[in-house]
N, C-alpha and C positions, 0 to 999 in steps of 0.2 A: 900628504896622504896622512898627517895624523887628524889634522883638522876636519878631513871627512868620515876618519870612523869617531871622531867625536861630538861630529854635527849628526851622525848616523845616531850614536846613544842619545845622544838627545833626543832627536825625532822621536824612537823609540819609547825614550821615558814618557816623554808629552803624552805618546800616541795611548799608551798602557795607561795612565793617571787618567786621561779622558774617557778609557774605556770603562778603567774601574767607579768611576762617579756616577757615570749612567746608568751601569749595571746597579749599585746601589741605590738611585735614586727610581729606578723600574722595583727595586726590590722592595720599596719604602710605599711605593705609591699600589701594589700589589699589595702591603700588607694590611695599608688602609680599607681599601677596594676591599678586603675579603670580610675585614673585621664590618664592614660598615654591612654587607648584603645581606647580612642575617637581620639586623632589624628594618634595614630600608623595606624587607618585603613584606613589611607589618603597616606600610601604610597605608591608610581607607582600605584595610583588610581585617574584617571579624574574625573573631577568635575568642575562642569560649576562657572562661576563668582559670579553669585547669591549665591551657596552655601559658596564660598568664600567669601564673604564676611558679613555669616554670620558667619565662623571660626574665620574672623579678629575681629568680635566684640566682640565672646568671650575670645580671647588669649586677647585682649585688656583690658578686662574687668578682666579676671584672674589676669596678671599683676596689672593693678590697687588695685584690693586686697588684692594681697602680697605686697605692698604697694613699686613696686621696681621703684627702682629710675632712673633718667633721666638725659641723658647727655645734655650737653648747644647746642645741634641740636635739642634734645626734643627725644631722640632715648633711648631705656632702654636700661639698663645697664646689663649685664650678672653678676646676683652677686653667681655662687655657687651654689644655693639653689630651688630656685622655679620658675626664670623667663624665660618667651621664648620669641627667637628674630626669629622673621620670615624675609625671604627674600623672595623677587619674580623677576625677572625675563623674561621680555616683549620681543617678538618677533620683534616689532620695534625701540628699542633702543637698546644699549650695556651696558646702566645704570643698575644697579639692584639696586633698592627699595627696602626701609623697609614698614612694616604695617604703621606705625605712619604716613609716608607720608600721605601713602591711606588717613588717619586716618582723618589727618590734614586738607586734601582738599576735604573728606565728603561724605562719603561710598556710599551717592544716585549717586553721580559723579561718582564715580567706576562703582555701578550697571550700569546704565546709558550706561557707556561706555563698559561694559565689561561683560556684564549679560548672555550674550549667546555664549563667549567664553572658553573652557575650560584649565584651569591649572592642575598639576601634581605635588606633592609631590613627588622632586625625593632625598632628605637627610635629616634623622631626625639623630640629634646628644642627648645625654643625661646628665645629671650633675653626674660627677664623685660620689659626696657627698652622693646625693638624688635618681638618678636614675631615677629624673624625666625629663620631655620632656626639653630642653633645646636650641633647636635651629631646625626650616625649612624651608627648600630651595624651592620653587612653580617655577614651568617653565609654561608658556603661551605654549600651544601645537597646 
């Protein structure tokens, strides 16, 4: 009789552990999906400079909250986990700029200069480990 009770307890513990791990996996998967969805909607979509400035602020805030380190130039470093790097190509320049440069020069200045221009996200890359967005590339259209 004791063997059956011990066996039943072991089965209950095993089922509970498997259920916990499954629910934890679903929770992490949903959080990743929700985090990415906001930015995935931008792929191949044209947005105004004002909208783009909002996304710049969101991404910088997210990188700051995630304690993403910066290099000597003040650019966020890809940490292969939760960093987001954004590059922008303007029509009137051959250079590619990072959002950190825009932020350092002032978002207000960017809005004054580019509020009515359009930008399009043409490329998104993901972290291999976490499947979170790691890189976005925008072009002025």
